[in-house]
N, C-alpha and C positions, 0 to 999 in steps of 0.2 A: 690369407687368400691372395691369389694373384690373378688379375684379369688381363685379357688380351683382346684388342680390337684392331681390325685391319680392313682394307677395302680393295676391291678390284673393279674394273669395268672391262667388258669384253671388247677385243679389238674388232671383231666382226660378229654379226648375229649368229652366223652358222657355227661359231665356236661354242655356242651355248651347250649343246648336248654333251660334248666331251668334258667341258669344264664342270658342268653340274653333276655329271656321273662321278668324276674324280672327287669333287668337293663333297658330294653326298656320302661317299665311302668314308672320307675323313670325319665328317660330321657324325655318322653312325658310330664310328669307333670312339670318338670323344664322348658321345652320349652314353656309351656302354662302359666307360672307364669309371670305376668307383671313386677315383680321385678328381674327376671332373664334376664340378658342382652345378655347372650350367653350360650349355652350348646351343647356339642358334645362328642362323644365317638370315639376313633380312636385306631388303633394298631400301635405299634412301638417295634421292636426287640423282638417279641414274647409275649409282654404284651399288655393288653387292658387298655387304659387310658380314664379317664373322665376329662373333662375340663369344668368348669362352671364359669361364672362371674355374680356376684350379686350386686344389688344396694347398699346394706349395710349388715353388719353382722347379723342383725335381720332377714332379708329376707333369708339369707343362713341357719341360725339356724332353722327357721320355716320349710324350706324345709327338712332339715336333720332329723327333728322329724316327718315328714309325713309318712303315711303308706307305700307308694311305696318305699321310700328310706330306711326306717327301714327294710322292707322286704328283700331287696337285701343285706343290711348289716348283717342281721341275718343269711341269707343263705350263705354268702360269706365264712365263715370258713369251711363249709362243701364242698363247690364247688370249691373254688379257694384259691390260695396263695395270700394274700393281702400284698401289699407293702406300704410304707409310703405315706401319703398324705401331701401336702403342701398347705398352705393358704397364700396369699400375697396380699397386697394392690396394686392397679393399677389405672392409670388414663385413660387407654384405654384397649380395649380387646386385650390380648396378642396373638401373633401367637402361633401355636403349638410348633415351635422351641424355642421361648422365654420361654414358659411354661415348656417345657421339660428341658431346661437348668436350670431353677430354681428348678425343681423337682430333677434333678440329682445332682446338686451342693449343694442343701439345702440352697441356698442363698435367699435373698428377692429382690423384684424388685428395691429397692433403692440402693442395693449394686452394 
């Protein structure tokens, strides 16, 4: 399995509706993908995080190239400050706290 976690913060409060509309489309697509084992969006310390877990790298890359995900990624520079994304191998779906620790420390699940 492969997990991905990343974060954004909105540049302006009024960018929220467009950003969440675009992100919601991508989230719904991920949740509907049989190779996506987990997908969620949550807030933490003023940023919005996405956490997804995929069957394999090919499944994640296919999603990353899809229209809904590309749409939110293309709009992100205009709407939000994007922070780093981390990808890491996992043998189980990580908790939010586990994923946040990996995101903050830049570590991998094996460390």
